[in-house]
C-alpha positions as CSV (number, residue, x, y, z in Angstrom):
1,D,0.0,0.0,0.0
2,N,2.7,2.5,1.0
3,N,5.4,2.9,-1.6
4,Y,8.1,4.3,0.6
5,P,11.3,2.3,0.5
6,E,11.6,0.4,3.7
7,D,15.3,0.9,4.0
8,Q,14.8,4.7,4.0
9,A,12.4,4.8,6.9
10,V,13.5,6.3,10.2
11,K,12.8,3.7,12.9
12,N,12.6,2.9,16.6
13,F,12.9,6.3,18.3
14,V,11.3,8.3,21.1
15,V,10.7,12.1,21.2
16,A,9.8,13.0,24.8
17,N,9.7,15.7,27.4
18,I,9.8,18.8,25.2
19,T,8.6,22.3,26.0
20,G,8.4,24.7,23.1
21,S,7.0,28.1,22.2
22,D,7.1,30.9,19.7
23,C,7.8,28.9,16.5
24,R,6.1,27.7,13.4
25,Q,6.5,24.0,13.9
26,L,7.8,22.0,16.9
27,I,8.1,18.3,16.0
28,H,8.4,16.9,12.5
29,V,8.6,13.3,11.3
30,E,8.6,12.0,7.7
31,N,8.6,8.3,6.8
32,G,9.0,7.2,10.3
33,K,8.1,3.7,11.8
34,H,7.8,2.4,15.3
35,F,8.1,5.6,17.3
36,V,6.6,7.5,20.2
37,I,6.1,11.2,20.7
38,R,5.1,12.0,24.3
39,N,5.0,14.6,27.1
40,I,5.0,17.7,24.9
41,K,4.0,21.2,26.1
42,A,3.6,23.8,23.4
43,R,2.6,27.5,23.5
44,N,2.2,30.0,20.7
45,I,3.0,27.7,17.7
46,T,1.6,30.0,15.1
47,P,2.2,31.1,11.4
48,D,3.6,34.4,12.7
49,F,7.1,32.8,12.8
50,S,9.4,31.6,10.0
51,K,7.0,32.9,7.3
52,K,9.3,32.0,4.5
53,A,10.3,28.5,5.7
54,G,7.8,26.7,3.6
55,I,6.7,24.3,6.3
56,D,3.2,23.6,7.7
57,N,2.2,25.3,10.9
58,A,1.7,22.6,13.5
59,T,2.9,21.6,17.0
60,V,3.3,18.0,15.6
61,A,3.7,17.4,11.9
62,I,3.7,13.7,10.7
63,Y,4.0,12.6,7.1
64,G,3.5,9.1,5.7
65,C,4.3,7.3,8.9
66,D,3.5,3.8,10.3
67,N,3.1,2.3,13.7
68,F,3.4,5.2,16.1
69,V,2.0,6.7,19.3
70,I,1.4,10.3,20.1
71,D,0.6,10.7,23.9
72,N,0.2,13.5,26.4
73,I,0.4,16.7,24.3
74,E,-0.7,20.0,25.9
75,M,-1.1,22.9,23.6
76,I,-2.2,26.5,24.2
77,N,-2.7,29.2,21.5
78,S,-1.2,26.9,19.0
79,A,-1.7,25.1,15.7
80,G,-2.3,21.5,16.7
81,M,-1.4,18.4,14.7
82,L,-1.1,17.5,11.1
83,I,-0.9,13.8,10.3
84,G,-0.7,13.7,6.6
85,Y,0.4,12.0,3.4
86,G,4.0,11.2,2.4
87,V,4.4,13.3,-0.8
88,I,7.4,13.5,-3.1
89,K,7.4,15.7,-6.2
90,G,3.6,16.1,-6.0
91,K,2.8,12.4,-5.8
92,Y,1.0,10.8,-2.9
93,L,3.3,7.9,-2.0
94,S,2.0,6.9,1.4
95,I,-0.6,7.5,4.1
96,P,-0.3,7.3,7.8
97,Q,-1.5,4.0,9.3
98,N,-1.5,2.0,12.5
99,F,-1.3,4.7,15.1
100,R,-2.8,6.0,18.4
101,V,-3.3,9.5,19.5
102,N,-4.1,9.8,23.2
103,N,-4.4,12.4,26.0
104,I,-4.4,15.5,23.9
105,Q,-5.4,19.0,25.1
106,L,-5.6,22.1,22.8
107,D,-6.9,25.4,24.1
108,N,-7.2,28.2,21.6
109,T,-9.8,30.1,23.5
110,H,-7.8,33.3,23.6
111,L,-6.4,33.1,20.1
112,A,-7.3,36.0,17.7
113,Y,-7.5,33.8,14.6
114,K,-8.2,30.3,13.4
115,L,-5.4,27.7,13.4
116,R,-5.3,24.0,12.6
117,G,-6.7,21.8,15.3
118,I,-6.1,18.1,14.6
119,Q,-6.1,17.2,10.9
120,I,-5.6,13.5,10.1
121,S,-5.3,11.6,6.9
122,A,-5.2,7.8,7.4
123,G,-6.0,4.7,5.5
124,N,-4.8,1.4,3.8
125,A,-6.4,-2.0,3.5
126,V,-5.1,-3.4,6.8
127,S,-4.8,-0.5,9.2
128,F,-6.1,1.0,12.4
129,V,-6.4,4.4,14.1
130,A,-7.3,5.0,17.7
131,L,-8.1,8.5,19.0
132,T,-8.7,8.7,22.7
133,N,-9.0,11.2,25.5
134,I,-8.9,14.4,23.4
135,E,-10.2,17.8,24.4
136,M,-10.0,20.9,22.2
137,K,-11.4,24.4,22.5
138,R,-11.9,26.6,19.5
139,A,-10.3,24.0,17.3
140,S,-11.6,21.4,14.8
141,L,-10.9,17.6,14.5
142,E,-10.7,16.6,10.8
143,L,-10.4,13.1,9.5
144,H,-9.7,12.4,5.9
145,N,-9.7,9.1,4.0
146,K,-10.5,5.7,5.4
147,P,-8.5,3.4,7.7
148,Q,-9.8,-0.1,8.1
149,H,-10.5,0.2,11.8
150,L,-11.2,3.6,13.4
151,F,-11.7,3.9,17.1
152,M,-12.7,7.2,18.8
153,R,-13.2,7.4,22.6
154,N,-13.7,10.2,25.1
155,I,-13.4,13.2,22.7
156,K,-14.7,16.7,23.4
157,V,-14.3,19.3,20.7
158,M,-15.6,22.9,20.5
159,Q,-15.3,25.1,17.4
160,E,-17.1,28.4,16.6
161,S,-19.8,27.9,14.0
162,S,-18.5,30.8,11.9
163,V,-15.3,28.8,11.3
164,G,-16.8,25.4,10.5
165,P,-17.7,22.1,12.1
166,A,-16.0,21.0,15.3
167,L,-15.8,17.4,13.9
168,S,-15.5,16.5,10.2
169,M,-15.1,13.0,8.7
170,N,-14.4,12.8,5.0
171,F,-14.3,9.1,4.3
172,D,-15.3,9.1,0.7
173,M,-12.3,9.7,-1.5
174,R,-13.4,7.7,-4.5
175,K,-13.2,10.5,-7.0
176,G,-9.6,11.6,-6.4
177,V,-6.1,10.0,-6.6
178,R,-6.0,9.6,-2.9
179,G,-8.9,7.1,-3.1
180,V,-6.3,4.4,-3.6
181,F,-5.6,4.5,0.1
182,M,-9.2,3.8,1.2
183,A,-9.8,0.6,3.1
184,K,-12.7,-1.4,1.6
185,K,-12.9,-4.8,3.3
186,E,-13.8,-5.6,6.9
187,T,-14.1,-1.9,7.9
188,L,-15.0,-0.8,11.4
189,L,-16.1,2.5,12.8
190,S,-16.4,2.6,16.6
191,L,-17.4,5.8,18.5
192,A,-17.9,6.2,22.2
193,N,-18.4,9.3,24.3
194,V,-17.7,11.7,21.4
195,H,-19.1,15.2,21.7
196,A,-18.5,17.9,19.0
197,V,-20.2,21.3,19.6
198,N,-20.2,24.9,18.5
199,E,-19.9,27.9,21.0
200,K,-23.6,27.5,21.9
201,G,-23.3,23.8,22.8
202,Q,-25.1,22.7,19.7
203,S,-24.0,19.6,17.7
204,S,-21.4,20.7,15.1
205,V,-20.5,17.7,12.8
206,D,-20.0,17.1,9.1
207,I,-19.8,13.5,7.9
208,D,-19.9,12.7,4.2
209,R,-20.6,8.9,3.9
210,I,-20.8,5.9,6.1
211,N,-20.4,2.5,4.5
212,H,-18.3,0.7,7.1
213,H,-19.2,-3.0,7.6
214,I,-19.5,-2.6,11.3
215,V,-20.5,0.5,13.1
216,N,-20.6,0.7,16.9
217,V,-21.8,3.9,18.5
218,E,-22.6,5.0,22.1
219,K,-22.9,8.4,23.8
220,I,-22.4,10.7,20.9
221,N,-24.1,14.1,20.4
222,F,-24.8,13.7,16.7
223,R,-26.5,11.4,14.2
224,L,-24.5,9.4,11.7
225,P,-25.7,9.5,8.1
226,E,-27.6,6.4,6.9
227,R,-25.2,3.6,6.2
228,R,-24.8,2.9,2.5
229,E,-23.2,0.1,0.6
């Protein structure tokens, strides 16, 4: 599924116990496998810095990685996380797969403008993603493409309605080149205790299409679209 050469992957490492502020990007991993990022505190990670650097604004930026854990990240007035495709010369070579994101806090309550919350692209035929214990204020959680098994537990997200939905799930990539990464067999969507609201406490969710083989849902504050084959 992923066309990155195995011998060029960065493997088996830990990035831990980092406090950072006033920069465009704090942690960056490309084509990594079997790694952990944990115990990170970030403040003021914004696009005001290094404007000509040509890098995405994010506290944690991950590209085309496999088998990793991101745990215990605390962010204030900052762009959150970008977990995205591995791209070389404009070609989508790989998509993040088999990872867990746990214990994440992002508070942009006092930020003057919109920044990225958590933006995740994930997929491949045999793959999983687990998102657990996440709380974000004035930030959005965005999921793109379709991993085989997606688990979401204990998630609270608030985004202002003028900006967009607090939670968006864009599973249907059939019309674009990135559709090659969509999982199609034995797919599972499992949601428990997931709440996505606007500033008034109203449900704020955008989901394009559900056709997972198994869907398990409990304690969520929104309705899923009708399941389609």
